[in-house]
Rosetta silent file (secondary structure, phi, psi, omega in degrees, C-alpha in Angstrom):
SEQUENCE: MDKREERLKKQEESLLKQAEIHRMKAETEKGRLDTTRRYWLEEAEDFEKEASKRRELRFRKKRNILDKQ
SCORE:     score description
SCORE:     0.000 S_00000001
   1 L     0.000  128.217  179.806    0.000    0.000    0.000 S_00000001
   2 L   -87.950  176.462 -173.874    1.472    3.340   -0.977 S_00000001
   3 H   -62.424  -40.206 -178.001    1.247    6.594    0.939 S_00000001
   4 H   -65.258  -42.659  179.771   -1.699    7.997   -1.014 S_00000001
   5 H   -64.538  -40.678  177.271   -3.760    4.865   -0.522 S_00000001
   6 H   -62.659  -41.867  179.809   -2.963    4.843    3.194 S_00000001
   7 H   -64.168  -43.708  179.110   -3.963    8.499    3.462 S_00000001
   8 H   -64.005  -39.455  179.227   -7.261    7.901    1.655 S_00000001
   9 H   -64.888  -44.541  179.676   -8.023    4.908    3.864 S_00000001
  10 H   -63.906  -40.946  177.585   -7.287    6.893    7.027 S_00000001
  11 H   -63.105  -42.644  179.048   -9.445    9.791    5.809 S_00000001
  12 H   -60.014  -47.026  179.916  -12.296    7.422    5.022 S_00000001
  13 H   -62.138  -42.147 -179.746  -12.143    5.865    8.482 S_00000001
  14 H   -65.272  -41.393  179.238  -12.029    9.279   10.166 S_00000001
  15 H   -64.843  -40.118  177.982  -14.991   10.569    8.177 S_00000001
  16 H   -66.316  -36.242  176.997  -17.064    7.509    9.053 S_00000001
  17 H   -64.715  -43.225  177.202  -16.153    7.961   12.710 S_00000001
  18 H   -61.542  -41.264  179.724  -17.273   11.616   12.557 S_00000001
  19 H   -61.974  -40.902  178.754  -20.549   10.573   10.918 S_00000001
  20 H   -63.557  -42.963  178.850  -21.170    8.099   13.734 S_00000001
  21 H   -61.457  -43.274 -179.508  -20.486   10.794   16.352 S_00000001
  22 H   -66.236  -37.379  177.320  -22.890   13.173   14.631 S_00000001
  23 H   -65.289  -38.319  177.263  -25.614   10.516   14.473 S_00000001
  24 H   -65.084  -39.533  178.339  -25.192    9.897   18.205 S_00000001
  25 H   -64.156  -36.763  179.655  -25.475   13.637   18.852 S_00000001
  26 H   -64.500  -33.822 -178.960  -28.683   13.742   16.817 S_00000001
  27 H   -80.851  -35.524 -169.815  -30.171   11.037   19.038 S_00000001
  28 H  -100.918  -38.312 -173.516  -28.956   12.252   22.424 S_00000001
  29 L   -81.953  146.184  175.519  -28.511   16.013   22.433 S_00000001
  30 L   -79.610  137.909 -176.395  -31.315   18.449   22.792 S_00000001
  31 L   -69.058  148.366  174.821  -31.532   20.800   19.832 S_00000001
  32 L  -120.061 -172.907 -179.161  -30.506   24.422   20.013 S_00000001
  33 L   -63.186  -42.746 -175.856  -30.974   27.263   17.588 S_00000001
  34 L   -99.079  -13.052 -178.568  -27.925   26.424   15.482 S_00000001
  35 L  -128.949   76.211  178.009  -27.582   22.668   16.127 S_00000001
  36 L   -83.211  172.800  178.627  -30.909   20.994   15.624 S_00000001
  37 H   -60.362  -41.699  179.966  -31.410   17.272   15.142 S_00000001
  38 H   -61.759  -38.053  178.400  -31.758   17.795   11.394 S_00000001
  39 H   -58.934  -49.065 -178.385  -28.420   19.636   11.349 S_00000001
  40 H   -62.104  -40.037 -179.674  -26.574   16.713   12.963 S_00000001
  41 H   -68.198  -38.908  177.317  -28.154   14.223   10.558 S_00000001
  42 H   -65.554  -39.560  177.202  -27.271   16.346    7.506 S_00000001
  43 H   -63.173  -41.660  178.934  -23.705   16.669    8.737 S_00000001
  44 H   -62.154  -42.641  178.364  -23.498   12.889    9.191 S_00000001
  45 H   -62.969  -40.370  178.027  -24.749   12.359    5.638 S_00000001
  46 H   -62.223  -42.648  178.029  -22.161   14.813    4.313 S_00000001
  47 H   -63.292  -39.899  179.684  -19.377   12.951    6.117 S_00000001
  48 H   -66.893  -36.620  176.995  -20.613    9.633    4.711 S_00000001
  49 H   -64.217  -43.211  178.654  -20.662   11.060    1.175 S_00000001
  50 H   -63.660  -39.316  178.691  -17.091   12.268    1.576 S_00000001
  51 H   -64.319  -39.761  179.373  -16.042    8.864    2.912 S_00000001
  52 H   -67.846  -32.677  174.929  -17.594    7.127   -0.094 S_00000001
  53 H   -63.594  -42.365  178.930  -15.671    9.492   -2.397 S_00000001
  54 H   -63.381  -40.926  179.121  -12.441    8.516   -0.656 S_00000001
  55 H   -63.030  -43.599  179.330  -13.331    4.820   -1.010 S_00000001
  56 H   -61.044  -43.591  178.641  -14.069    5.325   -4.701 S_00000001
  57 H   -61.078  -41.487 -179.801  -10.722    7.057   -5.229 S_00000001
  58 H   -62.320  -46.049 -177.367   -8.921    4.221   -3.466 S_00000001
  59 H   -75.065  -31.046  176.016  -10.546    1.520   -5.562 S_00000001
  60 H   -64.463  -39.941  178.594  -10.209    3.514   -8.783 S_00000001
  61 H   -63.305  -42.510  178.557   -6.491    3.762   -8.094 S_00000001
  62 H   -62.962  -41.667  179.747   -6.288   -0.011   -7.554 S_00000001
  63 H   -63.505  -40.363  179.812   -8.171   -0.649  -10.823 S_00000001
  64 H   -62.769  -40.473  179.319   -5.800    1.646  -12.711 S_00000001
  65 H   -64.450  -43.398 -179.608   -2.796   -0.212  -11.352 S_00000001
  66 H   -67.754  -36.602  179.481   -4.301   -3.578  -12.352 S_00000001
  67 H   -67.086  -32.690 -178.965   -5.242   -2.315  -15.818 S_00000001
  68 H   -72.525  -21.850 -176.900   -1.679   -1.154  -16.473 S_00000001
  69 L   -79.961    0.000    0.000   -0.250   -4.588  -15.744 S_00000001
């Protein structure tokens, strides 16, 4: 695994962890003016989308390497 792939994997894991934290906040915390339940859920979805982009980049890179061989 090269450095870029390791970085993408680490970013993906971190983003998924953040999404999980935000989902827990949506369930447990009482909403305020700027951080409502909907806000936490939208943030979690955004983190999950970013994580899926990182996963796609990682696998696209692997496919490119295999295609070149």
